[in-house]
C-alpha positions in Angstrom: 0.0 0.0 0.0 1.4 3.3 -1.1 0.7 6.2 1.3 0.7 9.8 0.0 0.4 12.6 2.6 -0.1 16.1 1.3 -0.4 19.2 3.4 -1.8 22.6 2.4 0.3 24.7 4.7 3.6 23.7 6.2 4.9 20.2 6.9 3.9 17.4 9.2 6.3 16.4 11.9 7.8 12.9 11.6 5.8 11.8 14.8 2.5 13.0 13.3 3.2 11.3 10.0 4.1 8.0 11.8 0.8 8.2 13.8 -1.1 8.8 10.5 0.6 5.8 9.0 -0.2 3.6 12.0 -3.8 4.6 11.9 -4.1 3.9 8.2 -2.5 0.5 8.4 -5.8 -0.8 9.8 -7.4 -0.3 6.3 -5.7 -3.5 5.1 -7.9 -5.5 7.5 -11.0 -4.3 5.7 -10.0 -4.1 2.0 -7.2 -5.9 0.1 -5.4 -5.1 -2.0 -5.1 -1.3 -1.6 -3.0 0.4 -4.2 -2.8 3.9 -2.7 -4.1 5.9 0.2 -3.9 9.7 -0.2 -4.3 11.9 2.8 -4.8 15.6 2.3 -4.3 17.6 5.5 -5.3 21.3 5.8 -6.0 23.7 8.6 -8.3 26.7 8.6 -8.5 28.7 11.8 -8.6 26.0 14.6 -10.2 23.3 12.4 -8.3 20.5 10.8 -9.6 19.0 7.6 -8.7 15.5 6.4 -9.6 14.3 3.0 -8.9 10.6 2.7 -8.9 8.8 -0.7 -8.5 5.0 -1.0 -7.7 3.5 -4.4 -8.1 -0.3 -4.5 -7.9 -2.9 -7.2 -10.6 -3.2 -9.8 -11.2 0.5 -9.9 -12.5 0.8 -6.3 -12.2 4.5 -5.3 -13.4 5.6 -1.8 -13.3 9.1 -0.4 -14.2 10.7 2.9 -13.7 14.3 4.2 -13.9 15.2 7.8 -13.2 18.3 10.0 -12.4 18.5 13.7 -10.6 20.6 16.2 -7.9 17.9 16.5 -6.0 16.4 13.6 -6.3 12.8 14.9 -10.0 13.3 15.6 -10.5 14.3 12.0 -8.4 11.3 10.8 -10.4 8.9 13.0 -13.7 10.2 11.7 -12.5 10.0 8.1 -11.3 6.4 8.7 -14.7 5.5 10.1 -16.4 6.9 7.1 -14.2 5.0 4.7 -14.6 1.8 6.7 -18.4 2.1 6.3 -18.0 2.7 2.6 -15.8 -0.4 2.4 -18.4 -2.5 4.2 -21.1 -1.2 1.9 -18.9 -2.0 -1.2 -18.0 -5.4 0.0 -21.6 -6.2 0.9 -22.8 -5.1 -2.6 -19.9 -7.0 -4.2 -20.7 -10.1 -2.3 -24.4 -9.9 -3.1 -23.6 -9.4 -6.8 -21.2 -12.4 -6.8 -23.8 -14.6 -5.1 -26.4 -13.4 -7.6 -24.2 -14.3 -10.6 -23.1 -17.6 -9.2 -26.6 -18.8 -8.4 -29.1 -19.8 -11.1 -31.8 -17.3 -10.3 -35.3 -17.5 -11.7 -37.7 -14.6 -12.2 -39.5 -15.4 -9.0 -36.2 -15.3 -7.0 -35.3 -12.0 -8.5 -38.7 -10.6 -7.6 -38.2 -11.7 -3.9 -35.0 -9.6 -3.6 -35.4 -6.3 -1.7 -35.5 -3.2 -3.9 -32.6 -1.6 -2.1 -30.2 -4.4 -3.0 -28.6 -2.6 -5.9 -29.1 1.0 -7.2 -31.6 1.3 -10.0 -32.8 4.1 -12.2 -36.4 4.6 -11.2 -37.1 7.7 -13.3 -35.9 9.3 -16.5 -36.6 13.0 -17.2 -36.3 14.9 -20.5 -36.3 18.7 -20.6 -35.3 21.5 -22.8 -32.1 23.3 -22.0 -31.9 27.0 -22.8 -28.7 29.1 -22.8 -28.2 31.1 -19.6 -25.5 32.7 -17.5 -24.2 30.9 -14.4 -26.0 33.3 -12.1 -29.3 32.6 -13.8 -28.7 28.9 -13.5 -27.9 29.3 -9.8 -31.1 31.2 -9.3 -33.1 28.5 -11.1 -31.5 25.8 -9.0 -32.4 27.6 -5.8 -35.9 28.3 -6.9 -36.4 24.6 -7.6 -34.8 23.6 -4.4 -32.5 21.1 -6.1 -28.8 20.3 -5.3 -27.8 20.7 -8.9 -29.0 22.2 -12.2 -28.1 21.3 -15.8 -28.0 24.1 -18.4 -26.1 25.4 -21.4 -23.9 28.5 -21.3 -24.1 31.1 -24.2 -21.4 29.1 -26.1 -23.9 26.2 -26.0 -21.6 24.0 -23.8 -23.5 21.8 -21.2 -22.7 22.8 -17.6 -23.9 21.6 -14.2 -24.0 23.9 -11.2 -24.2 22.2 -7.9 -24.3 22.9 -4.1 -21.1 21.8 -2.3 -21.1 20.2 1.2 -19.7 23.5 2.6 -22.8 25.4 1.3 -20.9 27.1 -1.6 -21.5 26.3 -5.3 -19.4 24.7 -8.0 -19.8 24.3 -11.8 -18.9 21.2 -13.8 -17.9 22.1 -17.4 -18.0 19.4 -20.1 -15.1 19.0 -22.4 
């Protein structure tokens, strides 16, 4: 497992880095093999922010971001979040493997709970008109949605969305 620790401001002491490495070693109990674990550490005022990204085999990518007053508290919270994601992933992976191994009939599939795998339950079609980012943000807020799809005046498709911190971001297609 390759460990990458990045900091926004300053450097981490060797003791802190070794404590982070020791805490992250527990991940190998939950998911193997893990290719890389990236830890982004930043501090704003008195709050430490940890962004933890785990890249496993077969394209598994898990990410958690936590904030706390203490660096190790934020790391522990991020580890707990990633551990829950690993358990969900492994449960879903195990269910899918069991489903593919067994010879299932239509009746057996009907008996499975609806929440076993994500499914598309609705498809929407709508006209997209050209608008500025501010107008799209206003439309998103008026609708009460977390995102809004629109075209800018150069007719490129964009998505404006509400971030976890309450601010907004724009995804631009290429």
